[in-house]
C-alpha positions, 0 to 999 in steps of 0.5 A: 308421827305426831297426832297433828300431822296424821290430821293434816294428812287427811285434810283435802286439798284446796283446789287452785281458784280459776284465773277469770280474767284470763277466761274472759279474755280468751272469751273476748279473743274468741268472739272477736276472731269470729266477728273479724272472720266474717270479712272472709265469708262475705260474698256477693249475697251481701249486696244481693240482699241489701238490694232486695230489701230496698226493692221490698215493698212490704216489710223485712220479717226476722225469725229464729228460735232460741238464742238465734230468736233472741239475736233476731229481736234485736235485729229486727229492732235495729232494722226498724229504728234505722228506716227499714220496716221490720218485725220479729216473728216467733217460728212457733206462733208462725206455724200456728197462725202468725204466718197470716201476717206475712204478705208476698211483698215482705222479705223473710230473713230466717236465722239458724246457726245449723240451718236445720232448725225444725220450726223454721224449716217448716216455714219454707213450703208456705214462704215459697208458694207465697212468693217471699224472697227468703235470706237464710242466715246460717253457719252451713251453706249445705243446710236445708235452709241455705239450700232452699232460701233466695240468698245465704249469709254465712255466720260461720264461726271456727268455734264457740267461746263456750268450753263444751262447744255447745252453748251458742256464743261466738256464733251468736255474736258473729250473727249480731255483727252480720244483723248490724252490717245489714243495717248500716249498709241499708242506712248509708243506701237510704242516706238515713239521717240524725233526723230520720233516726230522731223521728223513730226515737221521740223519746230518747234525748236526740229525738227531744234535740232534733224534734223539740222546739224551744218554745215546747221546753223553755220556761215562759212564767215568772221570769226574774226581771230587774231594771237596770237601776235595780240595787244589788239587794233586789238583784240577789232576791231575783236571782234567788227567787227565780230559781234559775240562777239569773235575773234578766235586765229589762227597761219594759220586761219585753226586751232584754239589755243584760243578763245576771248571773251567779257568776256575775254576782261572784265576779261583782262581789270579789271585785268590789267587796265592801262596795258591792251593795253600792252597785246596781244591775247595770254595773253588773250584767253581761250586756247583749245575752245570747239569744235564741228563736222561739221556733228554734229546735232543741239541737240548735239551742244546745249547740249554741250553748255548747259554743258559748259555754253557757247553760241558759239561753234568753228566748225571743219572738221578734226581739221580745223576751218570751222565756228562757231555755236551759240545758 
């Protein structure tokens, strides 16, 4: 045996690389099955919980510890943004004074997969004495929380995606899905509409579209007007200087008879070539541009631009040009 062969024999054998894609797919399959299985767990309690939330004169308070608390925060946020006044309460803080925020008119959702989380169980006597309707969201119908709540929603799963069956994975996904089911059912019960959603999300794009008026978004100063008789050089200067990519054709800078876009300029140049600089604004413009009223909302403006495949609208107030608005 050679010295090289002996050295090779003493080298450790490299471990096989795990198939990470296969691992991910297995996790997806387990968690998808967990969510799919919730349908079989549903019973009349779900409808009763929806009715109780709709009847409640107070807020829906969501409470959970650890990973369940993180999921609870998301559920509370979803409920609040879709028409159900809601907030998350940490059970530890609740036991040390935050229960003062809970009124008898509030409905209380307690999330614990085991149904035995000590911090939640300790809240039950107060909630009972306070007259609160309570909803337990657990994976164990025989648990303390399930047996001592007004209603129980089962989020039981056959197994976790965690290979050790220790870290909450499929169970938290199932709980999140149950929270979404509550929120969607409540939205439909309340006939919750996009306008309602926008009211709670004024900073988002939907809020901007539905709540903001065109007058609040339009540009109204230094509009690039040109007369119908303006030569090509003047039109080019207006389109470039206005920084909107357009020129508004008007006799009086009050009413608009046409619009000249970058596209209109390119088409005119292609069609007339060396004769381009003999043209005037009236030869290049698109007559009767699309307009929108100054008090329309941005959703209407965006839909109008999409329908006509344009990116800018002329804004009018009683037929007088007051600005332009862009996507």
